[in-house]
C-alpha positions in Angstrom: -0.1 0.0 0.1 1.7 3.5 -1.0 1.7 6.1 1.4 1.2 9.7 1.1 3.8 11.8 -0.8 5.8 14.4 1.0 3.5 17.2 -0.1 0.4 16.1 1.1 -0.7 15.3 4.8 -1.1 11.7 5.9 -4.1 12.2 8.1 -6.4 14.2 5.9 -4.8 13.6 2.3 -5.0 17.3 1.9 -2.0 19.2 0.1 -0.4 22.7 1.4 -1.3 25.5 -0.9 0.8 25.3 -3.9 2.7 28.1 -6.2 -0.8 29.1 -7.9 -2.5 29.8 -4.8 0.3 32.4 -3.6 0.5 33.8 -6.8 -3.5 34.4 -6.7 -2.6 35.8 -3.3 -0.2 38.3 -4.9 -2.4 39.3 -7.4 -5.1 40.0 -4.9 -3.0 42.3 -3.2 -2.2 44.3 -6.0 -5.6 44.3 -6.9 -6.6 45.4 -3.4 -4.1 48.3 -3.4 -5.9 49.9 -6.7 -9.3 49.2 -5.0 -8.4 51.4 -2.0 -7.2 54.0 -4.1 -10.5 53.9 -6.3 -12.6 53.7 -3.3 -11.0 56.2 -0.6 -10.5 59.9 -1.1 -8.3 62.2 0.7 -10.0 63.6 3.8 -9.8 67.0 2.1 -11.8 65.4 -1.1 -14.1 63.4 0.8 -18.0 64.1 -0.1 -21.1 63.7 2.1 -23.7 61.4 1.0 -27.2 61.0 2.4 -26.1 61.7 6.1 -29.3 61.8 8.3 -30.3 65.0 9.6 -33.1 66.4 11.8 -34.2 70.0 11.5 -36.2 71.0 14.5 -38.8 74.0 14.2 -42.4 74.4 14.3 -44.3 72.1 11.9 -45.2 74.1 9.1 -41.1 75.0 9.0 -39.4 71.8 9.7 -40.6 69.9 6.7 -40.3 72.7 3.9 -36.6 73.2 5.3 -35.8 69.7 5.4 -37.2 69.4 1.6 -34.8 72.2 0.6 -32.0 70.6 2.4 -32.9 67.5 0.6 -32.4 69.3 -2.9 -29.0 70.3 -2.2 -26.9 69.2 -5.3 -25.3 66.1 -4.9 -27.7 64.6 -2.3 -25.2 65.3 0.8 -27.9 65.2 3.4 -31.0 63.0 4.2 -33.1 65.5 6.2 -36.4 65.1 8.1 -38.6 67.7 10.1 -39.2 67.4 13.5 -41.1 69.6 16.6 -39.4 67.6 19.2 -36.0 68.8 20.3 -35.6 66.3 22.8 -36.7 63.2 20.6 -34.0 64.7 18.0 -31.4 64.7 20.8 -32.3 61.1 21.6 -32.4 60.0 17.9 -28.6 61.9 17.7 -27.4 59.8 21.1 -28.8 56.5 19.4 -27.1 57.2 16.2 -30.2 57.2 13.9 -29.7 61.0 12.7 -26.2 62.3 12.5 -26.7 65.9 13.3 -29.6 68.0 14.5 -30.2 71.6 13.4 -32.2 73.3 16.0 -34.1 76.5 14.5 -34.5 79.7 16.0 -37.1 81.6 13.9 -36.9 84.2 16.4 -33.5 85.1 16.0 -30.6 84.6 13.1 -28.5 82.0 14.7 -29.5 78.2 15.1 -28.1 75.4 17.1 -26.1 72.2 15.3 -26.0 69.4 17.7 -23.1 66.6 16.8 -22.5 63.4 18.7 -18.6 62.8 19.5 -18.9 59.3 19.1 -19.5 59.7 15.1 -16.3 59.8 13.1 -14.7 63.1 13.4 -14.2 63.6 9.3 -18.5 63.2 9.3 -18.8 65.9 12.2 -16.5 68.2 10.3 -18.4 67.3 7.0 -21.7 68.1 8.8 -20.6 71.4 9.8 -19.1 72.6 6.7 -22.5 71.9 5.2 -24.6 73.6 7.9 -22.6 76.9 8.2 -22.3 76.9 4.1 -26.2 76.9 4.2 -26.6 79.1 7.3 -24.8 81.6 5.8 -26.6 81.6 2.7 -29.7 82.7 4.6 -27.8 85.6 6.6 -28.0 82.9 9.5 -25.3 81.6 11.7 -25.0 78.3 13.6 -23.5 77.3 16.8 -22.0 73.8 17.2 -22.8 71.9 20.4 -20.9 68.5 20.9 -22.9 65.8 22.9 -21.8 62.8 24.3 -18.8 61.8 26.0 -15.5 64.1 25.9 -13.3 61.3 24.5 -15.9 59.9 22.3 -13.7 59.9 19.4 -11.3 57.8 21.4 -14.1 55.4 22.3 -15.2 54.9 18.9 -11.5 54.3 17.9 -11.7 51.4 20.4 -14.5 49.9 19.2 -13.4 49.8 15.7 -10.1 48.0 17.0 -12.7 45.5 18.5 -14.3 45.0 15.4 -10.9 44.8 13.3 -9.4 42.1 15.7 -12.7 40.1 16.0 -13.4 39.5 12.4 -9.3 38.8 11.6 -9.2 36.6 14.9 -12.6 34.7 13.4 -10.5 34.4 10.3 -7.2 33.3 11.5 -8.5 30.4 13.8 -9.9 29.0 10.9 -6.7 29.4 9.3 -5.0 27.6 12.0 -7.3 24.5 11.6 -7.0 24.3 7.6 -3.0 24.4 8.3 -3.3 21.8 10.9 -6.0 19.4 9.6 -6.6 20.8 5.5 -9.2 23.2 4.6 -12.2 20.6 4.3 -12.9 18.0 6.8 -12.9 14.4 5.3 -16.8 14.0 6.3 -19.9 15.3 7.3 -19.6 14.5 11.0 -16.0 15.8 11.4 -17.3 18.7 9.3 -19.8 19.8 11.9 -17.6 19.2 14.9 -14.9 21.2 13.5 -17.4 24.0 12.6 -18.9 23.9 15.9 -15.4 24.5 17.5 -14.3 27.1 15.5 -17.5 29.0 15.8 -17.4 28.6 19.6 -13.6 29.5 19.8 -14.5 32.9 17.4 -17.4 33.6 19.7 -15.4 33.5 23.0 -12.8 35.6 21.5 -15.2 38.3 20.5 -16.5 38.3 23.9 -13.0 38.7 25.2 -12.6 41.3 23.0 -15.5 42.9 23.5 -15.0 43.0 27.3 -11.5 44.2 26.9 -11.8 47.0 24.5 -15.4 48.8 24.9 -14.9 51.6 27.6 -15.7 50.6 30.7 -18.2 53.9 30.9 -20.0 53.0 28.1 -23.6 51.6 28.1 -24.3 48.0 27.7 -20.8 46.3 28.0 -22.6 42.9 27.8 -24.5 43.7 24.6 -21.3 44.9 23.1 -19.4 42.0 23.7 -22.3 40.1 22.4 -22.0 42.1 19.4 -18.2 41.6 18.9 -18.7 38.0 19.2 -21.3 38.0 16.6 -18.7 39.6 14.3 -16.2 37.1 15.0 -18.2 34.2 14.5 -19.8 35.7 11.1 -16.0 36.2 10.0 -15.2 32.8 10.9 -18.4 31.1 9.0 -17.8 32.9 6.2 -14.2 31.8 5.8 -15.1 28.1 6.6 -17.9 28.1 3.6 -15.5 29.7 1.2 -12.8 26.8 2.3 -15.5 24.1 1.4 -16.1 25.7 -1.7 -12.6 26.5 -2.8 -10.2 24.7 -0.7 -6.7 26.6 0.0 -7.9 29.4 -2.4 -10.8 30.1 -0.3 -8.7 31.4 2.2 -7.1 33.9 -0.1 -10.3 34.7 -1.2 -11.9 35.7 2.0 -8.9 37.7 3.2 -9.4 39.6 -0.3 -13.1 40.0 0.5 -12.5 41.1 3.9 -9.8 43.6 3.1 -11.8 44.8 0.0 -15.2 45.2 2.5 -13.4 46.6 5.5 -11.5 49.7 3.8 -13.7 52.1 5.1 -13.4 50.5 8.7 -9.5 50.4 8.2 -9.3 54.0 7.0 -11.6 55.4 9.7 -13.9 56.2 7.1 -17.6 57.0 7.9 -19.7 55.4 4.5 -21.5 58.9 4.4 -18.1 60.2 3.2 -17.9 57.4 0.2 -18.9 58.1 -3.6 -21.8 56.0 -4.9 -22.5 53.4 -5.2 -20.0 52.3 -2.6 -21.9 54.7 0.3 -24.8 52.6 -0.2 -23.2 49.1 -0.3 -20.8 49.5 2.6 -23.5 48.9 5.2 -24.3 45.8 4.0 -20.6 44.4 4.0 -19.8 42.2 7.0 -16.9 44.6 8.5 -18.9 47.7 8.1 -22.1 46.1 9.6 -20.1 44.6 12.4 -18.5 48.2 13.5 -22.2 49.6 13.4 -23.7 46.6 15.7 -21.0 46.9 18.2 -21.2 51.0 17.7 -24.7 50.7 18.7 -24.6 48.3 21.6 -21.1 49.4 23.0 -21.2 53.1 22.9 -25.0 54.1 22.3 -26.7 51.3 24.2 -28.8 50.4 21.6 -29.6 47.5 19.1 -28.6 48.7 15.8 -31.4 46.7 14.0 -30.4 46.7 10.4 -26.5 46.0 11.3 -27.3 42.9 13.3 -29.7 42.0 10.4 -27.1 42.1 7.7 -24.5 40.0 10.1 -27.4 37.6 10.5 -28.0 37.1 6.6 -24.0 36.7 6.1 -24.0 34.3 8.8 -27.4 32.1 8.1 -25.6 32.1 4.1 -22.0 31.0 5.5 -23.7 28.0 7.4 -25.8 26.7 4.6 -22.8 26.6 2.4 -21.2 23.6 4.0 -24.0 21.1 4.1 -24.8 22.3 0.7 -21.3 21.8 -0.6 -20.8 18.4 0.8 -24.4 17.3 -1.0 -23.6 18.6 -4.1 -20.2 17.3 -4.2 -21.1 14.1 -3.3 -23.8 13.6 -5.7 -21.5 14.9 -8.1 -18.7 12.3 -7.3 -16.2 15.2 -6.8 -13.2 15.3 -4.1 -13.1 17.8 -1.7 -11.6 21.0 -2.2 -7.4 21.2 -1.4 -7.0 17.2 -1.5 -4.6 15.6 -3.5 -7.3 14.2 -5.7 -8.6 17.4 -6.3 -5.0 18.6 -6.9 -4.7 16.0 -9.7 -8.2 16.8 -11.5 -6.5 20.4 -11.5 -3.9 19.2 -13.5 -5.2 16.8 -15.6 -5.1 17.5 -19.3 -2.3 20.3 -19.1 1.2 19.4 -20.0 4.0 18.1 -18.0 7.4 19.3 -17.6 8.7 17.3 -20.3 6.3 18.9 -22.6 4.4 15.6 -22.6 0.7 15.8 -22.3 -0.9 14.6 -19.0 -3.4 11.9 -19.6 -6.9 13.2 -17.9 -7.7 11.8 -14.4 -10.0 8.7 -14.3 -13.6 9.5 -14.5 -15.7 9.3 -11.5 -19.3 8.3 -10.6 -21.3 11.2 -11.8 -18.3 13.3 -13.0 -19.1 14.0 -16.6 -15.4 14.1 -18.3 -13.6 14.2 -15.3 -14.3 17.5 -14.1 -16.6 18.1 -11.2 -16.6 21.8 -11.2 -20.4 22.4 -12.0 -21.0 21.6 -8.2 -19.5 24.9 -7.0 -22.2 27.0 -9.4 -25.2 25.0 -8.0 -23.9 25.8 -4.4 -23.7 29.6 -5.5 -27.3 29.1 -7.3 -28.9 28.0 -4.5 -27.3 30.3 -1.8 -27.1 33.5 -3.5 -30.7 34.5 -4.2 -31.4 33.8 -0.4 -28.6 36.1 0.6 -29.8 39.0 -1.8 -33.3 38.8 -0.9 -32.4 38.9 2.8 -30.1 42.0 2.0 -32.5 43.6 -0.2 -35.3 43.2 2.6 -32.9 44.9 5.2 -31.5 47.9 2.9 -34.1 50.7 2.0 -31.9 52.1 -0.8 -32.0 55.7 -1.6 -31.7 56.6 -5.3 -27.9 57.0 -6.2 -27.2 60.9 -6.6 -23.9 62.0 -8.7 -21.4 62.8 -5.9 -21.1 66.7 -6.3 -20.2 69.6 -3.8 -23.2 70.9 -2.3 -24.0 74.7 -3.2 -26.7 76.7 -1.1 -29.0 79.3 -2.6 -27.9 82.7 -2.3 -30.1 84.5 0.5 -33.1 86.7 0.3 -32.4 90.2 0.2 -33.8 93.5 0.2 -33.3 96.8 -2.0 -32.1 100.2 -0.6 -34.8 102.1 1.1 -37.2 104.5 -1.0 -38.5 107.2 1.3 -42.1 107.7 1.4 -42.3 110.6 3.8 -44.8 110.9 6.9 -48.2 108.7 6.1 -51.1 110.0 7.9 -54.2 109.4 5.7 -55.2 108.0 2.1 -53.9 111.2 0.5 -50.2 110.1 1.5 -51.1 106.6 0.2 -52.0 108.2 -3.3 -49.1 110.4 -3.1 -46.7 107.1 -2.4 -48.3 105.4 -5.3 -47.1 108.1 -7.9 -43.3 108.1 -6.4 -40.9 107.1 -9.0 -40.0 104.0 -7.2 -36.9 101.7 -7.2 -35.7 99.7 -10.2 -37.6 96.6 -9.1 -40.7 98.2 -9.0 -42.2 100.6 -11.3 -45.8 99.1 -11.2 -48.0 96.2 -10.3 -51.6 95.0 -9.7 -53.5 93.4 -6.9 -51.6 94.9 -4.0 -52.8 92.5 -1.2 -51.3 93.6 2.3 -50.8 92.2 5.6 -49.5 93.7 9.0 -46.4 92.1 10.7 -46.4 91.8 14.7 -42.9 94.3 14.4 -45.1 97.3 12.9 -44.1 96.7 9.3 -46.4 95.9 6.4 -45.9 93.4 3.7 -47.5 93.7 0.2 -47.7 91.4 -2.4 -48.2 92.3 -6.2 -49.0 90.4 -9.5 -47.3 91.1 -12.7 -44.8 93.6 -11.9 -43.1 96.4 -14.3 -39.4 97.0 -13.7 -36.6 99.5 -14.8 -34.7 98.1 -17.5 -31.4 98.3 -15.5 -33.0 95.7 -13.4 -32.8 93.0 -16.3 -36.0 91.6 -16.9 -38.7 94.1 -17.3 -41.6 92.2 -15.9 -41.9 89.8 -13.1 -45.1 87.6 -12.5 -45.3 88.6 -8.8 -43.2 90.9 -6.3 -43.0 91.6 -2.6 -42.7 95.0 -1.0 -41.8 95.6 2.8 -42.9 98.9 4.1 -41.9 100.2 7.5 -41.8 103.8 8.8 -40.8 106.4 5.9 -39.4 103.7 3.8 -40.5 101.2 1.2 -38.0 98.2 0.0 -38.6 95.7 -2.7 -37.5 92.1 -1.4 -35.6 90.1 -3.9 -34.9 86.2 -4.5 -31.4 84.9 -5.0 -32.2 85.3 -8.9 -33.9 88.7 -8.5 -37.0 87.4 -10.1 -40.2 86.6 -8.7 -40.3 86.3 -5.4 -42.7 83.1 -5.8 -40.4 81.4 -8.3 -42.0 80.3 -11.8 -42.9 76.5 -12.1 -40.4 74.9 -14.6 -41.9 74.0 -17.9 -42.9 70.4 -17.8 -42.4 67.6 -20.2 -44.5 68.1 -23.5 -45.4 72.0 -22.7 -42.3 74.4 -22.7 -44.6 77.1 -20.9 -43.5 77.8 -17.5 -46.2 78.7 -14.9 -46.2 81.6 -13.1 -48.2 83.0 -9.8 -50.5 85.7 -9.2 -50.9 86.7 -5.5 -54.6 86.8 -4.3 -54.7 87.2 -0.5 -52.2 87.1 2.2 -52.4 86.6 6.0 -49.9 86.4 8.9 -49.7 83.8 12.0 -47.5 85.6 14.6 -45.2 83.3 16.5 -43.0 84.6 19.2 -40.0 86.6 17.5 -41.5 85.9 14.0 -44.5 85.9 11.6 -45.4 83.1 9.4 -46.8 84.8 6.2 -49.1 82.8 4.0 -49.6 84.1 0.4 -52.3 82.4 -1.5 -52.0 82.6 -5.4 -53.4 81.4 -8.4 -51.0 79.7 -11.0 -51.1 81.1 -14.5 -50.1 80.2 -17.7 -49.6 82.2 -21.0 -51.6 81.1 -24.1 -50.5 84.0 -26.4 -48.8 87.4 -26.8 -51.8 89.6 -25.8 -52.5 91.0 -22.0 -55.6 88.4 -21.8 -53.9 85.5 -23.3 -53.7 83.4 -20.3 -55.1 80.5 -18.6 -55.5 79.9 -14.6 -54.6 76.2 -13.7 -55.7 76.4 -9.6 -54.5 77.8 -6.6 -51.0 77.6 -4.7 -49.8 78.7 -1.2 -46.3 80.0 -0.4 -45.3 80.2 3.2 -42.7 82.9 4.3 -40.8 83.4 7.4 -40.2 86.8 8.8 -38.4 87.2 11.7 -38.8 90.5 13.8 -36.8 93.2 11.9 -35.5 90.7 9.7 -36.0 89.7 5.7 -38.9 87.6 4.4 -37.7 83.9 3.4 -39.6 81.8 1.5 -39.9 78.1 3.1 -42.3 76.4 1.2 -44.7 76.7 -1.9 -47.3 74.2 -3.0 -49.6 74.0 -5.7 -53.1 73.0 -4.3 -54.8 70.4 -6.5 -54.0 69.7 -10.0 -54.0 71.6 -13.3 -57.2 72.4 -14.3 -58.1 75.0 -16.5 -61.1 76.7 -16.6 -63.2 79.2 -14.3 -65.7 77.0 -13.2 -63.3 75.3 -10.9 -63.3 77.2 -7.3 -60.1 79.4 -7.1 -59.6 78.6 -3.5 -57.8 81.3 -1.7 -59.2 84.2 -3.6 -59.8 85.5 -0.1 -58.4 84.6 3.2 -58.8 85.4 6.9 -56.8 84.2 10.0 -59.0 84.3 13.1 -56.9 83.5 16.0 -58.4 81.0 19.0 -57.9 77.7 20.8 -56.7 75.2 19.1 -54.2 77.8 16.9 -57.6 79.3 15.5 -59.0 78.9 11.9 -57.7 80.0 8.8 -61.2 80.4 6.1 -60.1 80.3 2.8 -62.9 81.4 0.3 -62.9 80.2 -3.2 -64.6 81.9 -6.3 -66.1 80.2 -9.6 -67.8 81.3 -12.8 -69.9 79.2 -14.7 -67.9 79.8 -17.7 -71.1 80.8 -19.7 -72.9 84.2 -20.7 -75.2 83.5 -17.5 -73.3 85.2 -15.2 -70.3 87.5 -15.3 -69.7 87.7 -11.8 -68.0 84.9 -9.3 -69.7 82.7 -6.9 -68.3 82.4 -3.1 -67.7 79.3 -1.3 -65.8 78.8 2.2 -63.5 76.2 3.4 -61.6 76.5 6.9 -58.8 74.7 8.0 -56.0 75.0 11.2 -53.1 77.2 10.5 -50.5 74.6 10.5 -52.4 72.5 8.3 -52.8 74.9 5.1 -50.7 72.9 3.0 -52.3 69.7 3.8 -55.4 69.7 1.7 -56.7 66.8 3.3 -57.3 68.7 6.4 -59.3 71.1 4.6 -63.2 71.4 5.6 -65.8 72.7 3.5 -68.8 74.5 4.3 -71.9 72.4 3.1 -74.6 74.9 4.0 -75.2 73.1 7.6 -71.7 71.7 8.5 -68.2 71.3 7.8 -67.1 68.3 5.6 -64.5 67.0 3.9 -66.3 66.8 0.1 -65.4 69.8 -1.8 -67.9 69.4 -4.3 -70.5 69.5 -1.4 -69.3 73.1 -0.5 -72.3 75.4 -0.6 -72.3 78.4 -3.1 -72.8 81.3 -0.6 -72.9 84.0 -2.9 -74.2 83.3 -6.5 -72.1 84.0 -9.7 -75.3 86.2 -11.0 -74.4 89.6 -9.8 -71.4 88.0 -7.9 -68.0 89.0 -6.8 -64.9 89.2 -8.6 -62.5 86.6 -9.0 -60.2 87.9 -6.3 -61.8 89.8 -3.2 -60.9 90.7 0.3 -62.8 89.2 3.5 -62.3 90.1 6.8 -64.0 90.6 10.5 -64.3 93.4 12.5 -66.2 93.8 15.9 -68.0 90.3 15.2 -69.0 91.3 11.8 -68.0 89.7 8.4 -67.4 91.8 5.2 -66.7 91.0 1.9 -65.1 93.7 -0.4 -65.3 93.3 -4.1 -66.4 94.5 -7.5 -69.8 93.5 -8.3 -69.3 91.5 -11.7 -65.9 91.6 -11.8 -64.7 93.5 -14.7 -68.0 94.5 -16.3 -69.1 96.1 -13.0 -68.6 99.8 -12.1 -68.9 99.9 -8.2 -66.8 99.0 -5.1 -69.3 96.6 -3.2 -69.5 95.4 0.4 -71.1 92.1 1.2 -71.8 91.5 4.9 -72.7 88.5 7.2 -72.7 87.5 10.8 -70.5 84.5 10.3 -67.9 83.5 7.9 -70.5 81.1 6.4 -72.9 83.8 6.0 -75.8 84.0 5.1 -74.5 86.8 3.2 -76.4 90.2 2.4 -76.8 90.9 -1.2 -74.1 93.6 -1.4 -74.1 97.4 -1.1 -72.4 99.5 -3.5 -70.0 101.8 -1.3 -67.7 103.8 -3.9 -67.8 104.1 -7.5 -64.9 103.0 -9.8 -66.0 104.2 -13.3 -63.0 103.6 -15.7 -61.4 106.3 -17.9 -61.5 106.0 -21.8 -59.1 103.0 -22.5 -58.1 102.2 -18.8 -59.2 99.4 -16.7 -60.1 99.7 -12.9 -60.4 96.3 -11.2 -59.7 93.9 -8.1 -60.7 96.3 -5.2 -59.2 94.8 -1.9 -59.8 96.0 1.4 -56.7 96.9 4.0 -58.1 96.7 7.1 -54.9 97.0 9.2 -53.9 100.3 7.1 -54.7 103.5 9.0 -57.4 101.6 10.6 -60.6 104.6 11.5 -63.9 102.8 13.3 -66.4 102.5 10.6 -64.4 102.9 7.8 -61.8 100.6 5.8 -58.9 101.3 3.2 -60.0 100.1 -0.3 -57.1 99.9 -3.1 -58.2 99.0 -6.8 -55.7 98.0 -9.6 -55.5 100.2 -12.3 -53.8 99.3 -16.0 -54.6 99.7 -19.6 -54.7 97.3 -22.7 -51.6 98.8 -24.1 -48.1 97.5 -22.5 -46.0 100.2 -24.3 -48.4 103.0 -22.8 -47.8 101.4 -19.3 -43.7 101.0 -19.7 -43.6 104.4 -20.8 -45.8 105.6 -18.1 -45.8 103.3 -15.0 -48.3 105.4 -12.9 -50.8 103.8 -14.9 -50.1 100.6 -13.5 -50.1 101.7 -9.8 -52.9 101.0 -7.0 -55.1 103.6 -6.4 -56.5 104.1 -2.5 -59.7 105.4 -1.0 -61.4 104.9 2.1 -65.2 103.9 2.4 -67.8 103.5 5.0 -68.7 100.2 6.4 -72.5 99.1 5.9 
């Protein structure tokens, strides 16, 4: 009986790794170096990707602000809004968010919370983005670091424990392979070896976790278990690769670990990697292991996704050995790494003397003397399960092209245009005839609202500008008026303060916004100003070539003494051309009270036929913080408030009805609707009255004529109850225009509002 050769082990029949294995290992090392250069960036070039951030602010502000952060170029942040500062702090401590931005609407400085247990490079990147965004709005940020003072050092110790655990699990399998070969001779031996290796790996992990996890960190037992799970998973994966590839499996295991552990070794947070590595890194065993240990050891929480990722890899690794043995046996193939397997590898190759080697004898079930397809069978069975488990864990954001995040420039105001003293309606008309600034030569609508700091904010529709301002017109504009001063409020692009909606596919016409009404909800230190607008689209080149598509709501944050900032704007409902659809927000009234009070939104509609030239009036109501949530609106059906818009009752009929845009306000328990009867064809300013916002409304009383001069249009009277208030009266403005644009450009005063005071019926 012939004994084993000197190059094989007598007890196992396994051969030590040959030159091909070492050549493969050398090639892998070169590839790994190239891989590291491709994946990792120098710290000063790292770009932030999808870092979770919580914005704490009042409800109406937090979600819009978070939405704007999510629109930054390169998708550096995944922001969400919250009203609860304490809840956001708890999320930061648990690691479910990377930073918390607490907005102070009453001032110009906000607070950024960063956790010391996060990677320093990640914190630096988050701070840089926050400072850049805040500066773009004329604000500053104060950074507060939470967590232990030595949080970074604790993170390094946890990272070391994770590395040693995974390397230790791998080395235990290497030692076993060198002693008894990469694959056990039979199933029972394989099961025994697997059990011993897994137990030893788990014990090693527990010891490392106990020694390296900081003593003052929460959950030492949980941390030790997490480190043990890392070592266990690393050992199981190595055993699985041994069963598939023999000695080569050890090299593949080392290569895979190095490739997937690059962020861990380089101390780089996955959020600083380019895509797709930023998304894929948390699905790897080393990075998931670190997340699990950090969660258990430093934050006292269960990092659920990370533990599930480790579990998915562990389940996969444990399934491979029995499947490999079963399929090998069925194929009649030798175990990888044995002398018989080596003979099978070289069968048919050339000998040293140039003579062809004869093929190895065929084994039962071995077609042609080669049994490699059994490995493909194992992969075919295991891979779908692994991918399914990882896909179930991963909530993948859309990959975004890596690019530096650039924040918008801040909203600004122009220099003061002096108004002189304002003591009566005559002064208002005198101001209306001033030359004005280059960004406001003329405009219509002129809806106004008083701010708590004493200033007035005015919204205008199509606005005429000086040629020096660039574009001669803007779809809308805003003026800010304080004692003796008028300033235009300009967005970053110096266009419309409510920006145009970009043209959509199939229609190259942009959609603009004409303001209709405005109201302010005062908060401590700031106002939230809501502007309802109708979205319009041009259909030709003439003055009346446009179509109304529906309402929209814009929200501005106005700190006391500060500049208005647009924080949100949403279209209400789908685009629907036609006057028969109610234009909600044609007038609005905010009434403070319990629960935040109510906002009443009035809608106007015209049947679109010659039956009526006026507009009918309906009403809906909603809590102030829910204005942008259409599902929260409730409509008056004649007897109660309901959720059906179609059931909204017509309170004033279109026949001899109101204008498309009007004013509704309340004073001393009485409600007033100020408009022009029969819209453009009417001739009088008319006031309808009621004892409640839902009516019943009077038939209307003419309080002032607006007879137009030849060739001049006078339309859209609006009430200004906060302007120069006098008991029993109200200041009313009406818009002026002509049908000749060149004439208006030559004399912008033709396109300015006029003011009068009328008695209240």
